NULUMBA-509268 format. One record per residue (C-alpha): x, z, y; residue in one letter. Coordinates in steps of 0.1 Angstrom, whole numbers, padded with zeros to 4 digits, m for minus. Last residue first. Example, Ala and Ser with C-alpha at 12.3 -4.5 7.8 and 13.67 -1.06 7.14 Angstrom:
X,Z,Y,type
0137,0071,m0011,S
0123,0078,m0045,A
END
This chain:
X,Z,Y,type
m0253,m0147,0213,R
m0225,m0144,0187,F
m0204,m0174,0198,E
m0204,m0161,0234,P
m0188,m0127,0226,P
m0213,m0098,0228,I
m0198,m0070,0249,R
m0203,m0032,0247,R
m0203,m0032,0209,A
m0211,0001,0192,V
m0248,m0005,0185,G
m0246,m0008,0147,T
m0257,m0044,0146,L
m0233,m0054,0173,I
m0204,m0036,0157,A
m0213,m0052,0124,T
m0213,m0088,0138,Q
m0180,m0081,0156,I
m0163,m0066,0125,V
m0174,m0095,0103,A
m0163,m0121,0127,K
m0128,m0105,0132,R
m0124,m0100,0094,V
m0131,m0137,0088,E
m0108,m0149,0116,D
m0080,m0126,0106,V
m0082,m0136,0069,V
m0086,m0174,0073,K
m0049,m0180,0082,D
m0037,m0169,0048,N
m0003,m0154,0057,F
m0013,m0119,0045,I
m0020,m0135,0011,S
m0055,m0132,m0003,P
m0066,m0105,m0028,I
m0078,m0110,m0064,I
m0051,m0134,m0076,Y
m0034,m0124,m0108,L
m0066,m0116,m0128,E
m0084,m0147,m0114,N
m0102,m0159,m0083,L
m0092,m0193,m0069,E
m0123,m0213,m0079,A
m0145,m0184,m0069,S
m0129,m0184,m0035,T
m0106,m0157,m0022,V
m0114,m0153,0015,V
m0146,m0134,0006,S
m0126,m0103,m0005,A
m0112,m0100,0030,I
m0146,m0103,0046,A
m0160,m0077,0022,R
m0133,m0052,0032,A
m0139,m0059,0069,A
m0176,m0053,0065,A
m0168,m0020,0048,L
m0146,m0010,0077,K
m0173,m0020,0103,M
m0200,m0001,0083,P
m0177,0030,0084,E
m0173,0030,0122,N
m0146,0017,0145,I
m0154,0030,0180,S
m0166,0020,0214,R
m0163,m0017,0206,A
m0151,m0040,0233,R
m0166,m0070,0215,C
m0133,m0090,0216,D
m0113,m0058,0213,L
m0130,m0046,0181,A
m0128,m0081,0166,G
m0091,m0085,0172,R
m0086,m0049,0162,F
m0101,m0056,0128,L
m0084,m0089,0124,G
m0049,m0075,0130,P
m0055,m0042,0112,F
m0068,m0054,0078,V
m0047,m0078,0058,L
m0015,m0061,0071,V
m0027,m0031,0052,N
m0013,m0046,0020,N
m0026,m0042,m0016,I
m0003,m0067,m0033,Q
m0021,m0085,m0061,N
0010,m0100,m0079,P
0043,m0081,m0079,Y
0073,m0084,m0055,D
0054,m0074,m0024,S
0046,m0039,m0036,R
0014,m0019,m0030,G
0003,m0025,m0066,T
m0024,m0043,m0085,A
m0033,m0048,m0122,Y
m0064,m0065,m0136,V
m0073,m0066,m0173,R
m0052,m0037,m0183,S
m0034,m0029,m0216,H
m0005,m0054,m0217,P
m0003,m0052,m0179,I
0002,m0014,m0176,A
0036,m0006,m0192,E
0055,m0036,m0180,E
0036,m0035,m0147,P
0050,0000,m0141,T
0026,0030,m0139,I
0021,0053,m0109,E
0040,0026,m0089,P
0076,0031,m0078,Q
0085,0023,m0041,P
0058,0031,m0033,N
0026,0045,m0050,A
0000,0018,m0053,M
m0011,0017,m0090,A
m0044,m0002,m0088,F
m0055,m0005,m0125,V
m0087,m0022,m0135,I
m0096,m0016,m0172,P
m0113,m0044,m0193,D
m0129,m0020,m0218,A
m0130,0016,m0207,A
m0099,0037,m0203,M
m0080,0054,m0232,T
m0056,0024,m0235,Q
m0045,0030,m0199,I
m0031,0064,m0210,D
m0012,0048,m0239,V
0005,0024,m0215,G
0020,0054,m0196,K
0011,0073,m0165,L
0030,0095,m0140,I
0057,0069,m0132,N
0055,0070,m0094,G
0037,0092,m0069,R
0002,0094,m0053,S
m0020,0066,m0041,V
m0033,0057,m0075,G
m0067,0039,m0082,I
m0078,0038,m0118,F
m0110,0018,m0126,V
m0133,0016,m0156,D
m0128,0052,m0167,A
m0135,0061,m0203,G
m0107,0086,m0206,H
m0089,0089,m0172,L
m0103,0124,m0168,V
m0080,0139,m0194,D
m0049,0119,m0183,T
m0054,0131,m0147,L
m0059,0168,m0155,C
m0092,0183,m0162,G
m0125,0195,m0147,A
m0159,0180,m0153,H
m0184,0181,m0124,E
m0183,0144,m0114,E
m0184,0133,m0078,V
m0215,0111,m0070,Q
m0234,0141,m0056,P
m0209,0148,m0028,Q
m0202,0184,m0020,D
m0168,0184,m0039,A
m0158,0155,m0017,L
m0164,0174,0015,W
m0145,0204,0000,Q
m0115,0182,m0007,W
m0117,0170,0030,M
m0118,0206,0042,P
m0088,0217,0022,Q
m0095,0253,0012,D
m0116,0243,m0019,Y
m0147,0255,m0036,T
m0161,0235,m0065,G
m0197,0223,m0067,G
m0187,0188,m0078,R
m0152,0188,m0092,V
m0118,0179,m0077,I
m0098,0169,m0108,A
m0064,0184,m0114,G
m0040,0206,m0094,E
m0018,0177,m0085,R
m0048,0157,m0071,D
m0077,0140,m0087,V
m0109,0125,m0073,P
m0134,0115,m0100,V
m0162,0092,m0088,L
m0194,0081,m0106,R
m0220,0064,m0084,Q
m0199,0039,m0065,V
m0220,0020,m0040,G
m0197,0006,m0013,A
m0202,0037,0009,S
m0191,0059,m0021,L
m0160,0037,m0026,L
m0153,0039,0012,M
m0153,0077,0012,K
m0131,0079,m0019,C
m0106,0054,m0003,I
m0106,0074,0029,S
m0098,0106,0010,V
m0070,0089,m0010,G
m0053,0073,0020,A
m0049,0106,0039,A
m0043,0128,0008,G
m0062,0129,m0024,I
m0037,0114,m0048,G
m0053,0100,m0079,N
m0087,0082,m0077,V
m0106,0078,m0109,V
m0136,0054,m0108,V
m0166,0051,m0132,R
m0184,0018,m0129,I
m0221,0010,m0129,D
m0229,0008,m0092,E
m0199,m0014,m0086,I
m0212,m0040,m0110,R
m0190,m0054,m0138,K
m0180,m0089,m0147,D
m0143,m0083,m0153,V
m0132,m0109,m0127,V
m0160,m0101,m0104,K
m0151,m0064,m0106,L
m0115,m0074,m0095,A
m0130,m0091,m0065,N
m0148,m0060,m0052,L
m0119,m0038,m0062,I
m0095,m0058,m0042,G
m0116,m0057,m0010,A
m0122,m0020,m0016,I
m0084,m0014,m0018,V
m0079,m0035,0013,V
m0103,m0014,0033,V
m0089,0019,0019,A
m0053,0011,0028,T
m0063,0002,0064,G
m0085,0033,0065,H
m0061,0061,0058,Q
m0026,0048,0066,D
m0041,0027,0094,D
m0055,0056,0114,H
m0080,0037,0137,F
m0093,0047,0171,V
m0115,0021,0189,P
m0125,0032,0224,M
m0145,0058,0243,D
m0121,0086,0236,L
m0131,0122,0228,E
m0149,0118,0195,Q
m0125,0092,0181,A
m0096,0112,0194,L
m0108,0143,0177,R
m0114,0127,0143,T
m0081,0108,0144,E
m0060,0139,0152,I
m0080,0161,0129,E
m0075,0139,0099,F
m0039,0131,0107,C
m0030,0168,0105,R
m0038,0168,0068,P
m0018,0147,0061,S
0013,0133,0079,S
0012,0108,0107,I
0025,0073,0097,D
0004,0053,0121,E
m0024,0057,0146,L
m0037,0025,0161,N
m0054,0032,0194,I
m0075,0005,0212,G
m0080,m0011,0246,G
m0050,0004,0262,F
m0040,0011,0298,I
m0064,0041,0302,P
m0052,0058,0270,S
m0020,0074,0282,I
m0035,0108,0289,A
m0057,0108,0258,K
m0027,0100,0236,I
m0008,0129,0252,T
m0036,0154,0247,R
m0041,0145,0211,I
m0004,0147,0204,I
m0001,0180,0222,E
m0030,0195,0203,E
m0015,0184,0169,T
0020,0197,0176,D
0044,0174,0158,Q
0062,0163,0189,T
0086,0135,0198,D
0059,0109,0201,L
0068,0073,0191,C
0048,0046,0210,I
0050,0010,0199,P
0032,m0015,0220,F
0006,m0041,0208,A
m0005,m0073,0224,D
m0031,m0088,0200,V
m0026,m0125,0193,N
m0041,m0120,0158,A
m0014,m0128,0132,L
0017,m0132,0154,Q
0008,m0105,0180,K
m0004,m0078,0157,F
0024,m0085,0132,L
0051,m0081,0159,M
0035,m0048,0170,A
0037,m0036,0134,K
0074,m0045,0133,G
0080,m0025,0165,E
0062,0005,0149,M
0084,0003,0118,V
0116,0000,0139,P
0105,0031,0160,A
0101,0056,0131,A
0137,0066,0133,A
0133,0079,0169,Y
0101,0097,0162,A
0112,0117,0132,G
0122,0111,0096,I
0093,0130,0080,D
0086,0109,0049,G
0106,0078,0038,L
0080,0061,0017,G
0064,0045,0047,L
0069,0069,0076,V
0050,0102,0072,A
0061,0126,0100,T
0073,0100,0126,G
0050,0111,0154,D
0032,0078,0154,T
0013,0055,0178,I
0007,0018,0179,V
m0011,0013,0212,A
m0033,m0017,0214,V
m0036,m0042,0242,T
m0060,m0072,0247,N
m0086,m0061,0272,R
m0064,m0033,0286,K
m0039,m0059,0300,I
m0056,m0056,0334,T
m0084,m0073,0354,L
m0111,m0080,0327,S
m0110,m0048,0307,Y
m0101,m0028,0338,A
m0134,m0040,0353,K
m0152,m0013,0333,E
m0137,0012,0358,P
m0161,0001,0385,N
m0153,0013,0420,E
m0117,0022,0411,H
m0114,m0011,0393,I
m0125,m0030,0424,A
m0102,m0008,0445,M
m0072,m0017,0423,C
m0080,m0054,0426,V
m0082,m0050,0464,K
m0048,m0034,0465,A
m0031,m0061,0444,V
m0030,m0084,0474,G
m0006,m0062,0495,P
0015,m0056,0474,T
0019,m0070,0439,Y
0005,m0100,0420,V
m0009,m0117,0451,R
0018,m0108,0476,S
0046,m0117,0452,L
0032,m0152,0446,D
0030,m0157,0484,D
0065,m0144,0488,R
0080,m0169,0464,N
0087,m0178,0428,K
0069,m0151,0408,I
0064,m0167,0374,P
0031,m0163,0354,L
0020,m0144,0323,T
0049,m0120,0325,P
0068,m0113,0293,Q
0074,m0080,0275,I
0099,m0079,0246,T
0097,m0073,0208,I
0121,m0069,0179,K
0146,m0043,0191,G
0181,m0047,0205,G
0195,m0055,0170,L
0166,m0054,0145,H
0172,m0088,0129,V
0209,m0079,0124,L
0200,m0048,0105,F
0181,m0069,0079,T
0210,m0092,0077,R
0232,m0063,0065,D
0267,m0069,0077,S
0297,m0057,0057,V
0331,m0058,0073,N
0368,m0063,0066,V
0367,m0058,0028,V
0404,m0062,0019,K
0412,m0080,m0014,I
0444,m0083,m0034,G
0437,m0056,m0061,D
0400,m0053,m0067,L
0386,m0018,m0061,K
0371,m0027,m0027,K
0351,m0054,m0044,L
0335,m0029,m0068,A
0327,m0005,m0039,D
0308,m0033,m0021,V
0287,m0040,m0053,L
0279,m0004,m0059,T
0269,0001,m0023,N
0244,m0028,m0025,E
0230,m0019,m0059,L
0199,0001,m0049,S
0188,m0025,m0024,D
0190,m0053,m0050,A
0215,m0080,m0041,V
0215,m0114,m0024,E
0250,m0121,m0012,V
0264,m0140,0018,T
0302,m0143,0016,I
0322,m0146,0048,D
0358,m0156,0042,R
0392,m0147,0054,I
0423,m0164,0038,S
0458,m0153,0028,F
0487,m0170,0012,D
0479,m0207,0018,K
0456,m0201,0047,G
0420,m0206,0059,P
0403,m0184,0085,R
0365,m0181,0087,I
0357,m0199,0054,V
0320,m0196,0049,D
0304,m0190,0015,I
0267,m0191,0007,S
0240,m0178,m0017,T
0262,m0155,m0039,I
0239,m0135,m0063,D
0248,m0098,m0067,G
0242,m0076,m0098,G
0276,m0059,m0099,S
0289,m0083,m0126,K
0280,m0112,m0103,S
0299,m0098,m0074,I
0330,m0091,m0096,A
0329,m0126,m0110,A
0327,m0141,m0075,A
0357,m0121,m0064,V
0377,m0132,m0095,D
0367,m0168,m0089,G
0380,m0164,m0053,F
0414,m0160,m0069,T
0436,m0129,m0071,L
0470,m0114,m0064,K
0490,m0143,m0049,E
0459,m0155,m0030,H
0456,m0123,m0010,N
0420,m0124,0002,L
0405,m0110,0034,E
0368,m0103,0030,V
0337,m0105,0053,R
0306,m0095,0033,I
0273,m0108,0046,I
0243,m0089,0031,I
0209,m0101,0020,S
0185,m0074,0006,T
0164,m0073,m0025,N
0133,m0053,m0036,A
0117,m0054,m0001,L
0086,m0032,0001,I
0063,m0047,0026,F
0040,m0025,0046,E
0011,m0003,0036,G
0000,0000,0000,M
END
């Protein structure tokens, strides 16, 4: 779930070779033995006795240091420098701010700045709604984190979270032409975060919360949604849930089952797990088993965690206790947003016929494809190197494009469910199969379909402040 997980990286190794002691063939053999694949070689400085070359190598992330150490141990080679091409992409940041028109003379200056700008300011002062038409508010989203739950890295802090937020801003712009700006807050105090976001909200048309740890994320999003008159969306919760539901809807078509008839086990009841459970219930699931480390959350139980208690109060939640492997017996669907390698193939064999397995822990899924695929009908993960990747990128660009275009006051549950159905609809009946239940993030139909579904539902549910011309 979430962003891309890159299994391999590309590095450029600059080496100085002593030709009396070894040949380039020796170097190539060492790279291959260490798991690397040479993709290009550039001679920087030729010579009879010595030469300097740049070797570009594809290698698994986990083997990069092993490969470089193996080269350093060769007699006759000096490793001058190692450049990771991923790092090179991030040098100086990945986004910039550009004006919409040039300022070439005093007349231009007087219109965009003083004195001409004063009458625009007063127009907004007299009618704050004009900020949507006269400032960047109409098309700008804040991508906000406190750095406490970044991808699979955990609490790495505000500074280290910035590259992820920049990347998200790039995706907003490229996929949906939404201007997004990364904001990394150097505080973990819930009240301070809420107060800060409210204070900076006038310039933005929407708030995308990202990588904030559970359970703090629940209160932060709930409070902001109540206290701000604009869309607030915690992507780790709802983005994941929307794509999961989209995938489940199409997986059920593959196995020819109805959502009202299935039994679903969700493992990992944190930010994403709670939202997935809520959306499953909204979509029509009648038999749900939420499971966390302490075992199944049961109907009628008492729990300190408010979201767990909410689940325990739902009539669709089963009342039978047990650990994950116990409650998995007879389940039609397993959804994991927990930790890797907690299930085996024998566990999947205890599920109902044609089991659907969404193992989305990163970087290691709850059950590997080698273990799961022989026993499951449909298998999905959060990784980009396996089929059926459950990726939030399918959701947030189109969802915010739609919310901004209709100036939605909020993003409600019907809008999220509509987005899920829109994503599922992009996969045609001719394309749908066990290995293709979810569209690619580069499918240009996704953003448009999600946008339309979100706007239509916002209008129907009364949260749209503007009706775009094509919907009148």
